[in-house]
matplotlib code that plots the C-alpha trace (Angstrom):
import matplotlib.pyplot as plt

x = [108.2, 111.5, 114.8, 117.8, 120.4, 123.8, 125.2, 129.0, 130.3, 133.7, 135.2, 132.3, 132.8, 132.4, 129.4, 127.8, 124.1, 123.4, 120.5, 120.8, 117.8, 116.9, 114.8, 114.3, 114.5, 113.0, 116.2, 114.3, 112.6, 115.2, 112.1, 111.4, 109.7, 106.3, 104.6, 101.2, 99.3, 101.4, 103.6, 107.4, 109.3, 111.5, 113.0, 115.5, 117.6, 119.1, 122.3, 125.1, 128.7, 130.3, 133.5, 135.0, 134.1, 131.2, 127.9, 124.3, 121.3, 118.3, 115.2, 112.7, 109.2, 106.5, 103.9, 105.6, 103.6, 103.5, 107.3, 107.8, 110.6, 111.9, 115.3, 115.4, 118.4, 118.7, 119.7, 121.1, 122.1, 123.8, 122.6, 123.7, 121.3, 119.4, 122.4, 123.3, 127.0, 127.3, 125.2, 125.2, 123.0, 124.2, 121.2, 124.0, 125.6, 125.1, 125.9, 122.9, 120.6, 118.3, 115.9, 112.4, 111.5, 108.5, 106.0, 103.5, 101.1, 98.8, 96.1, 94.5, 92.6, 94.7, 92.2, 91.6, 94.3, 91.6, 90.6, 87.3, 86.7, 83.9, 82.3, 83.5, 84.3, 87.9, 89.2, 93.0, 94.2, 97.6, 99.5, 102.5, 104.5, 107.2, 109.7, 112.1, 115.1, 116.1, 119.5, 121.2, 121.8, 119.6, 116.7, 113.1, 109.6, 106.6, 103.3, 99.9, 96.3, 92.9, 90.8, 87.1, 86.7, 83.1, 84.1, 87.7, 88.5, 90.2, 88.4, 87.5, 86.5, 85.2, 86.5, 90.1, 91.8, 93.0, 96.8, 99.9, 103.8, 106.9, 110.6, 113.2, 116.7, 117.2, 119.2, 119.2, 117.8, 114.5, 112.6, 109.2, 107.4, 104.1, 101.9, 99.1, 95.9, 93.4, 90.1, 86.3, 84.6, 81.2, 79.4, 81.2, 79.3, 79.2, 82.4, 85.3, 88.7, 91.9, 95.2, 97.3, 101.0, 104.0, 107.6, 109.8, 113.5, 113.5, 111.0, 111.2, 108.3, 110.2, 107.5, 103.8, 101.3, 97.9, 95.3, 91.6, 91.3, 94.1, 92.3, 95.5, 95.2, 91.7, 89.9, 86.0, 83.9, 80.8, 77.3, 74.3, 70.7, 67.9, 64.4, 62.2, 58.9, 56.7, 57.9, 54.5, 53.0, 56.2, 55.0, 55.6, 52.6, 52.1, 49.4, 50.5, 50.6, 51.9, 54.5, 56.0, 58.7, 60.2, 62.7, 65.5, 67.0, 70.4, 71.6, 75.4, 78.0, 81.6, 82.5, 85.7, 84.8, 85.4, 85.4, 83.0, 80.7, 78.3, 75.3, 73.9, 70.4, 68.5, 64.9, 64.1, 60.9, 60.3, 58.4, 60.9, 64.1, 65.1, 65.7, 62.3, 62.2, 60.1, 60.4, 63.1, 65.5, 66.2, 65.1, 68.2, 69.1, 72.3, 73.4, 76.6, 77.5, 80.3, 80.4, 80.7, 80.5, 81.2, 77.6, 74.8, 72.0, 71.9, 68.8, 68.4, 65.2, 63.8, 61.4, 59.6, 56.2, 54.7, 51.2, 51.8, 52.7, 49.4, 49.9, 53.7, 56.3, 59.6, 62.8, 65.6, 69.1, 71.8, 75.8, 78.1, 81.2, 84.2, 84.2, 88.2, 89.2, 85.8, 85.7, 82.7, 82.7, 79.3, 75.9, 72.5, 70.7, 68.1, 65.0, 63.0, 63.9, 60.7, 62.3, 63.5, 60.2, 57.4, 54.0, 51.6, 48.1, 45.8, 41.9, 39.5, 35.8, 32.7, 29.4, 26.1, 22.6, 21.9, 18.3, 19.6, 23.2, 23.7, 25.0, 21.4, 18.8, 15.6, 15.8, 13.6, 13.6, 15.5, 18.4, 21.3, 24.4, 27.1, 30.6, 32.9, 36.4, 39.1, 42.5, 46.1, 49.4, 48.3, 50.0, 48.1, 47.0, 47.0, 43.6, 42.4, 39.6, 37.8, 35.9, 33.5, 31.8, 29.1, 29.6, 27.2, 28.8, 26.5, 27.9, 31.0, 30.2, 29.3, 25.8, 23.8, 20.9, 19.8, 22.9, 25.3, 27.4, 26.4, 29.1, 30.1, 32.9, 34.1, 36.8, 38.7, 42.1, 43.0, 44.3, 46.2, 47.7, 44.7, 41.0, 37.9, 35.5, 32.0, 31.0, 27.3, 25.7, 21.9, 20.5, 17.5, 17.6, 14.1, 15.0, 18.0, 16.6, 18.8, 22.0, 24.8, 26.4, 30.1, 31.6, 34.9, 37.0, 40.0, 41.9, 43.4, 45.7, 43.8, 46.6, 48.4, 45.2, 47.4, 45.9, 47.4, 45.1, 42.5, 40.3, 38.6, 37.6, 34.5, 34.5, 35.0, 31.9, 32.7, 32.5, 29.2, 25.4, 23.1, 19.5, 17.7, 15.1, 11.9, 9.9, 6.8, 4.5, 1.3, -0.7, -3.4, -1.5, -3.5, -3.0, -0.2, -2.8, -3.5, -7.3, -8.9, -12.6, -14.8, -14.3, -14.5, -10.6, -8.2, -4.5, -2.5, 1.3, 3.4, 6.9, 9.2, 12.2, 15.1, 18.3, 21.2, 20.7, 23.4, 23.9, 23.8, 21.2, 17.9, 15.0, 11.0, 9.0, 5.3, 2.7, -0.8, -3.6, -5.1, -8.4, -7.3, -10.7, -10.6, -6.6, -7.2, -6.1, -8.6, -10.5, -12.3, -14.6, -12.8, -9.3, -6.6, -5.5, -2.0, 1.0, 4.7, 7.7, 11.2, 14.3, 18.2, 19.5, 22.1, 23.0, 22.5, 20.0, 17.0, 13.4, 10.9, 7.3, 4.5, 1.4, -1.9, -5.0, -8.4, -12.1, -12.9, -16.5, -17.7, -14.9, -16.4, -15.3, -12.6, -8.9, -6.5, -3.1, -0.2, 1.9, 5.1, 7.7, 10.9, 12.5, 15.9, 15.0, 18.2, 17.2, 13.4, 14.0, 12.2, 14.7, 12.7, 9.3, 7.2, 3.8, 2.3, -1.4, -1.2, 1.3, -0.2, 2.1, 1.3, -2.5, -5.1, -8.6, -11.6, -14.0, -16.6, -16.1, -13.8, -10.6, -8.3, -7.9, -8.9, -6.9, -6.6]
y = [-161.4, -159.5, -161.0, -158.9, -159.8, -158.0, -157.7, -156.8, -155.1, -154.2, -152.1, -149.8, -146.3, -143.6, -141.4, -143.6, -144.7, -148.6, -150.9, -154.3, -156.6, -159.5, -162.5, -165.2, -168.9, -172.0, -174.4, -177.6, -176.9, -174.3, -172.3, -168.6, -168.7, -168.0, -165.8, -166.9, -165.1, -167.0, -164.1, -164.2, -162.5, -159.9, -156.6, -154.0, -151.2, -148.1, -146.6, -144.4, -145.8, -143.6, -146.0, -148.4, -151.4, -151.6, -153.3, -152.7, -154.3, -155.7, -156.0, -158.8, -158.4, -160.7, -162.9, -166.3, -168.6, -171.2, -171.1, -172.0, -174.4, -174.0, -173.2, -169.8, -168.8, -165.1, -164.2, -161.1, -158.7, -155.5, -153.2, -149.8, -147.7, -151.0, -153.0, -155.9, -156.0, -158.8, -161.4, -163.7, -166.8, -169.9, -172.1, -174.1, -170.9, -171.3, -167.7, -166.8, -169.2, -168.7, -171.1, -169.8, -170.4, -172.8, -172.2, -175.1, -175.0, -177.2, -175.4, -177.2, -176.4, -176.5, -178.4, -181.2, -181.5, -181.6, -179.3, -178.3, -175.8, -175.4, -172.0, -170.8, -167.8, -168.5, -170.4, -171.1, -172.1, -173.5, -173.4, -175.6, -173.7, -175.6, -173.0, -174.7, -173.0, -170.5, -169.7, -170.8, -168.1, -165.4, -164.0, -164.3, -163.3, -165.2, -163.4, -165.1, -164.0, -166.0, -165.6, -166.3, -168.8, -167.9, -164.2, -164.5, -161.6, -161.5, -162.6, -159.5, -159.7, -156.6, -154.7, -156.2, -158.7, -162.0, -162.2, -163.6, -163.1, -164.7, -164.0, -166.8, -167.3, -170.2, -173.2, -174.8, -174.4, -175.9, -174.8, -175.5, -172.7, -172.7, -169.6, -169.3, -167.4, -166.6, -165.1, -165.1, -167.5, -167.7, -166.1, -167.9, -171.2, -172.3, -170.1, -171.9, -170.4, -170.7, -169.6, -167.6, -167.1, -164.9, -165.4, -162.1, -161.4, -157.9, -155.8, -158.3, -160.9, -164.1, -166.6, -167.2, -169.8, -168.5, -171.1, -170.8, -174.5, -176.0, -178.5, -178.6, -174.9, -174.9, -175.1, -175.2, -173.9, -176.4, -175.4, -177.6, -176.9, -179.2, -179.7, -182.0, -183.4, -186.2, -189.3, -190.5, -187.1, -185.3, -182.1, -179.8, -180.7, -184.1, -185.8, -186.4, -190.1, -193.0, -193.8, -190.9, -190.9, -187.7, -187.3, -184.7, -184.1, -182.5, -180.5, -179.9, -178.1, -177.7, -181.4, -183.2, -185.7, -189.4, -189.0, -190.5, -188.2, -188.6, -186.3, -186.1, -184.8, -183.9, -182.7, -179.4, -178.3, -174.7, -173.4, -174.3, -174.2, -177.4, -180.9, -182.6, -185.9, -189.1, -190.9, -188.6, -189.6, -187.0, -187.9, -188.2, -189.7, -190.2, -191.0, -191.9, -191.3, -191.0, -187.6, -188.5, -184.8, -181.7, -181.0, -183.3, -184.6, -187.1, -188.2, -188.7, -190.4, -189.8, -192.6, -191.7, -191.8, -188.3, -189.1, -186.1, -183.6, -182.1, -178.2, -178.6, -177.5, -179.4, -178.4, -180.6, -179.5, -181.1, -181.3, -182.9, -184.5, -185.9, -189.6, -190.0, -186.9, -186.9, -183.1, -180.9, -179.6, -178.2, -177.5, -176.2, -175.1, -172.4, -172.7, -170.3, -172.0, -173.2, -175.7, -177.4, -177.4, -179.8, -178.7, -180.9, -179.4, -179.5, -179.9, -179.2, -179.5, -178.2, -180.1, -178.4, -178.8, -176.2, -175.1, -174.5, -174.1, -176.6, -180.1, -181.6, -182.4, -184.0, -187.5, -186.6, -187.3, -184.2, -183.4, -181.0, -180.8, -178.2, -179.2, -176.3, -177.3, -175.1, -175.6, -174.3, -174.9, -175.3, -173.7, -170.6, -170.5, -174.2, -175.7, -178.1, -180.4, -181.5, -184.8, -185.7, -189.0, -189.2, -191.8, -193.2, -193.3, -196.1, -198.4, -196.8, -197.3, -194.9, -193.5, -195.4, -193.7, -196.1, -198.4, -195.5, -193.7, -190.2, -187.9, -184.4, -182.4, -178.8, -177.5, -174.1, -172.2, -170.8, -167.3, -167.8, -170.8, -170.7, -170.5, -172.5, -174.0, -175.6, -179.1, -179.7, -183.2, -183.5, -187.0, -188.9, -189.5, -190.6, -193.7, -192.8, -191.2, -192.0, -192.0, -189.6, -188.5, -187.8, -186.0, -187.6, -185.0, -185.7, -182.8, -183.4, -181.6, -181.3, -181.3, -184.4, -186.2, -186.5, -186.9, -184.1, -183.7, -185.6, -185.3, -188.5, -188.9, -190.8, -189.3, -185.6, -183.7, -180.9, -183.3, -184.7, -184.0, -185.9, -187.0, -187.7, -190.3, -190.3, -193.0, -192.2, -194.0, -192.4, -193.7, -192.6, -190.8, -192.4, -196.0, -196.2, -197.9, -197.0, -196.4, -193.4, -193.0, -190.4, -187.8, -184.3, -183.8, -186.5, -186.5, -188.5, -188.6, -189.3, -190.3, -189.2, -191.2, -189.7, -190.7, -188.9, -185.3, -182.7, -182.5, -179.2, -177.6, -176.6, -178.7, -178.4, -181.3, -180.5, -183.0, -183.1, -185.6, -187.1, -188.9, -192.4, -192.7, -189.3, -189.2, -185.5, -183.5, -184.0, -180.8, -179.7, -176.6, -176.0, -176.2, -178.7, -180.7, -179.9, -179.9, -179.1, -179.4, -177.6, -179.2, -179.2, -182.4, -183.9, -186.7, -187.8, -190.2, -189.7, -189.1, -186.5, -186.3, -184.3, -184.1, -183.5, -182.4, -182.1, -182.8, -186.5, -186.6, -186.5, -188.9, -192.2, -195.0, -192.9, -194.0, -190.9, -191.0, -188.8, -187.0, -185.6, -183.1, -182.0, -178.6, -177.0, -174.1, -172.1, -172.2, -172.9, -175.8, -179.2, -181.9, -184.9, -186.5, -189.7, -189.6, -192.9, -193.3, -197.0, -197.1, -198.8, -197.3, -193.8, -194.6, -194.2, -195.3, -193.7, -196.0, -196.0, -199.7, -201.5, -200.9, -203.0, -205.6, -204.0, -203.7, -200.7]
z = [-110.9, -112.0, -113.3, -113.7, -116.1, -115.9, -119.3, -119.4, -122.7, -124.2, -126.9, -127.2, -128.4, -125.6, -126.2, -128.4, -127.7, -128.0, -127.4, -125.6, -126.5, -124.2, -124.5, -122.0, -123.2, -121.7, -121.3, -121.5, -124.8, -126.3, -127.4, -125.9, -122.5, -122.2, -119.5, -117.9, -120.8, -123.4, -124.7, -125.1, -122.4, -123.8, -122.6, -123.8, -122.4, -124.3, -123.0, -123.8, -123.4, -120.7, -120.9, -123.3, -121.1, -118.6, -117.6, -118.1, -116.3, -118.2, -116.1, -117.3, -115.4, -115.9, -114.6, -114.6, -112.3, -114.9, -115.2, -111.5, -111.3, -114.8, -115.7, -117.8, -119.8, -121.0, -124.5, -125.3, -128.3, -128.8, -131.4, -132.9, -135.0, -135.6, -136.7, -134.6, -133.3, -130.8, -129.3, -126.5, -126.8, -125.2, -123.9, -121.8, -120.0, -116.4, -116.0, -118.1, -116.3, -113.4, -111.7, -111.2, -107.7, -107.2, -104.5, -103.7, -100.9, -98.7, -96.7, -94.0, -90.7, -87.8, -85.5, -87.6, -90.4, -93.0, -95.9, -93.8, -91.1, -88.8, -89.1, -85.5, -84.1, -84.3, -87.4, -87.8, -91.3, -91.6, -94.9, -95.5, -98.2, -100.0, -101.6, -104.3, -106.4, -104.0, -102.8, -99.6, -97.2, -98.7, -96.8, -98.2, -97.3, -97.8, -98.0, -97.8, -98.6, -98.0, -101.0, -101.3, -104.2, -104.9, -105.6, -106.6, -104.2, -100.9, -98.0, -95.7, -92.1, -90.7, -93.8, -93.6, -95.7, -94.0, -94.5, -92.9, -93.3, -92.3, -93.1, -93.3, -94.4, -96.7, -95.3, -98.5, -102.0, -100.8, -97.7, -96.0, -94.3, -92.5, -92.3, -89.9, -90.8, -88.0, -88.3, -87.5, -89.3, -87.6, -90.5, -93.2, -93.5, -97.1, -98.0, -99.9, -99.1, -101.0, -99.8, -102.4, -101.6, -102.9, -102.3, -102.2, -102.1, -100.7, -102.7, -105.7, -105.9, -107.3, -106.8, -106.5, -106.2, -106.9, -108.2, -107.5, -108.4, -106.5, -104.1, -102.0, -101.5, -100.4, -97.4, -97.3, -94.6, -94.9, -94.8, -93.7, -93.9, -92.9, -93.8, -91.4, -92.5, -91.6, -93.1, -94.1, -95.4, -96.6, -94.9, -91.8, -90.0, -88.2, -86.1, -82.5, -82.5, -80.5, -83.4, -85.2, -87.6, -88.8, -91.7, -91.6, -95.0, -94.5, -97.1, -97.3, -99.3, -99.0, -97.7, -98.8, -101.4, -100.4, -96.7, -94.4, -92.2, -89.5, -88.8, -85.5, -84.7, -81.7, -81.4, -79.5, -78.0, -79.5, -76.6, -73.8, -76.2, -74.5, -75.8, -76.2, -74.1, -74.0, -70.6, -69.5, -72.7, -75.4, -78.8, -81.1, -84.4, -86.5, -89.9, -91.6, -95.2, -97.6, -99.7, -103.3, -104.2, -102.2, -102.2, -101.6, -99.0, -96.3, -94.3, -90.5, -89.1, -85.7, -84.5, -81.0, -79.2, -79.9, -78.3, -76.0, -78.6, -79.6, -79.8, -79.7, -82.2, -82.5, -84.3, -85.5, -84.6, -86.5, -86.3, -88.9, -88.0, -89.9, -88.9, -89.2, -87.1, -85.0, -85.6, -85.9, -89.4, -89.7, -87.7, -88.2, -85.2, -85.6, -83.2, -85.6, -88.9, -90.5, -92.6, -89.5, -87.9, -87.4, -86.0, -84.0, -84.4, -81.3, -81.6, -79.0, -79.8, -78.3, -79.4, -78.8, -79.6, -82.3, -80.8, -77.4, -77.7, -74.9, -74.3, -73.9, -76.8, -77.2, -78.9, -81.9, -85.7, -86.9, -84.5, -85.4, -83.3, -84.0, -83.1, -82.9, -83.5, -82.0, -83.5, -82.9, -84.7, -88.2, -91.2, -92.1, -95.8, -96.2, -97.1, -94.3, -93.8, -90.7, -90.9, -88.1, -86.9, -84.2, -81.7, -79.2, -75.9, -74.7, -77.3, -78.2, -81.9, -84.5, -84.5, -87.6, -89.6, -92.2, -92.0, -92.6, -89.9, -89.0, -90.5, -91.4, -92.7, -93.4, -95.7, -94.7, -95.3, -91.9, -91.9, -88.7, -86.8, -84.5, -84.9, -85.0, -87.6, -87.3, -88.2, -88.4, -87.9, -88.9, -88.0, -86.8, -82.9, -82.5, -81.0, -79.2, -75.9, -73.0, -75.4, -75.3, -78.6, -78.7, -81.8, -82.9, -85.4, -87.4, -89.5, -92.8, -95.0, -98.2, -100.6, -99.3, -97.7, -94.6, -91.1, -89.0, -85.9, -83.9, -81.0, -80.0, -76.5, -75.5, -72.2, -73.0, -71.9, -74.3, -77.0, -75.8, -76.2, -74.0, -75.1, -71.9, -71.4, -69.2, -67.8, -65.6, -63.4, -62.4, -59.3, -56.6, -54.0, -51.3, -52.0, -54.8, -57.1, -60.6, -59.6, -57.9, -56.9, -58.8, -56.0, -55.7, -54.6, -56.2, -56.1, -58.8, -58.4, -61.5, -60.8, -63.5, -63.6, -65.7, -67.1, -69.1, -67.8, -67.2, -63.4, -61.9, -64.4, -63.7, -65.3, -65.4, -65.9, -67.3, -67.3, -68.7, -68.2, -71.4, -71.6, -73.1, -74.9, -76.7, -77.1, -76.0, -73.1, -70.2, -69.3, -66.1, -66.4, -69.9, -68.4, -69.1, -66.0, -65.7, -63.2, -63.1, -61.1, -61.3, -59.9, -60.0, -61.1, -58.6, -61.3, -64.6, -63.3, -60.7, -60.3, -59.6, -58.7, -60.6, -58.6, -60.3, -58.1, -59.9, -59.5, -60.8, -59.7, -63.2, -64.6, -63.4, -65.9, -67.5, -68.0, -67.5, -69.0, -67.7, -70.5, -69.3, -71.0, -69.7, -70.6, -70.0, -67.9, -68.7, -72.6, -72.2, -74.7, -74.8, -74.0, -73.4, -73.2, -72.4, -74.2, -74.8, -74.5, -74.1, -71.3, -68.2, -65.9, -66.9, -66.6, -63.6, -64.0, -62.3, -60.8, -58.3, -57.7, -55.3, -57.1, -54.9, -57.6, -60.7, -63.9, -66.4]

ax = plt.figure().add_subplot(projection="3d")
ax.plot(x, y, z, "-o")
ax.set_aspect("equal")
plt.show()
């Protein structure tokens, strides 16, 4: 600022060169006034007297924000060739005294009247400026500028500084003036602004208020960011379950300390970009808190039925409000923000017999079922583990071997969010003909041990492998008895009843007659007595006939047993058998006696 002191002199010698030395004094302390850098404020002027009496202007130019509102007295002395000839140093002289104008400001958002603005396309700050120690009737100009507190530099929008200016004529020695600053704040979340003001009289700056740390001059544009995780596992992947609780930690900065705020959240479906609903209602959550500091965190919990969410992705949108004014002061709504996102993996499994790569298997001692677990919506690079349990559909309980559940697992780190992994079950199924095996799978995040996906459906055919059961009844075609005459032409019909086939597939039953006494295949003229039948299963259960035609004339007294094997025609694999040398229903006796009442 500049202060002009007009010094009057008398009785000087015309043509001589004199020096007037000036110093500003603080009237309150009686000591030299100090500028903002702590230095004394002094000025001097050399002049040649053109007349005996006259005046000379001494200009004091300095930064004097710290002197605002203080009475300042100019002390002057006149010297000639270094010798002091006259002084005027009266601390009480009103003519030598000036009041430094005091400028104080309070900046606020025009919409809500607080020291916070929402990062919107149009932000308007109102700076209420109180100007003191000015002269009534004089014209002044107030010039303001918005400063970025983080950098200490003027705030620029599209390359232009944000400024405002207003002229006014003082009606008293104290005036209150409002300046409005309007700018695009849509990209300014997290910025703290401070309004600087300068007071001018003409071209002379006579007052200023420019304090980066003055809270009254400060308006922040709050920024909030959110991190959404499962409450139980603290990660961004959650199992689609009937009851889900997600915690959204809202990190904020730029809030006004001591005020109460409310965060309102809503979950969005990333795929549709629409709010996620349960039974037609949007899933929302709220949380209130009082800010103890301008930066901190608050939590919002969402609890809802997520049983339909397998394969879906949810994103939390949050808005923060000042409770007192009900004004929006911050938001975070980014459908592509991974921190705001929860993935719900989807699993689909296909269980197949390793031997024939089909859903049908022979119930034998060593069975291997490969369950291919297809997954999507997992986090690439994170180590996962799929754990499987084989269930018996007949009992709806786990398959047991030697008192232990039949289980299998596989660890892997997916390269992409979608893919598949094989889980292999090996077990003894020799006593489980007629049963259906269903693979139940659970996926875990290895680092946290958290369950993140399941596929457990006892009725899912893709997860199922069937072990057929065969039961046969061999009889004389003529009379339906278990005896035949030792005739040249004999026909034995073996009715094969089956359960647990896969409908629609083609099967073949191959039968061989055994000699019960030798326990070896019956041979006539060096050839085994065999028969077969192909059929397409119309249902899982049914029956089919295998017809043996042979010469029994040399077999009097023998007991013949029908052994049957069933094959899957498409894969040519054995899937079932019934071979019991002591099964009376499978047995036909060759006898020349009357067989009407004979046993076997």
